[in-house]
C-alpha angles and dihedrals in degrees: 000000000000108000120195117299094003091082115114128194108278092021096126095050089048089051090049089050092051091051102040108008129239093322093060090043091053091046091049093050092045093049091047091053091048091049093051092047090049092051090049094050094044089050090053092049095046092052094041093053089050089053090047091052091049088052090050092057094040097249086123133022114299088240089077090062094057112118134194116256096226103045101016088230120149095244097177092052092046091050094048092046092048091048093054093044092050090050090053094050091084094053118101114250091235089062096038098053096059089049092052090046091049093054093044090048091047091052091051091048090053090050091052092047091048091051092052092044094049090049089052097044098040107027097156100050112119110253130190091230127030124205110221114243100026129246098339093056090045090052091047092050089051092051101088096042089048092054092049093047092048089052091051092049097045094041087067091067093066089083119063094211093051090046092052092048092050091049092046090057099034103046097058091048093049091045091051091047092052091046092051092045091052093049093044090053090047091051091047091051091049090051092048091051091051092052 
């Protein structure tokens, strides 16, 4: 077998060859390639349908919600997702993993902040689960996870490549969010003036 750190690249196909000969090795390599391709395609479609849904509810541009007439697939979202995934294929895994962890940690931090803020703004709304002690206890319970998540997010910025990747993906999203917020407020003000 291949215990722990003694695994070498190509160890599993070599093991399959020693058990079942070249036929089992070929089958193992083929099935591994099919599995990786399936994971890649399913990842593209999951993310593209999320983008399409965000386009449907106007969180993103309405272009992301456009679908093909024959298959009803969100082709713009699929194309954009595939483009970004193809661009990241050339990035080393050691630089890509901290970037993914930084974004995941940032999302969790925003969820924690939203929970505390909603508890502060709407304290009397009925909730399915109540945290004992109110907002202060909720904030105290969120303290340790917040520290760990902040470490994960800021640890990413030790590497220049990871920092550049994070900024390349974060800056356009923040710019679009600010642009949409400005235009939404302008439309809301126009509507208020008409009324």
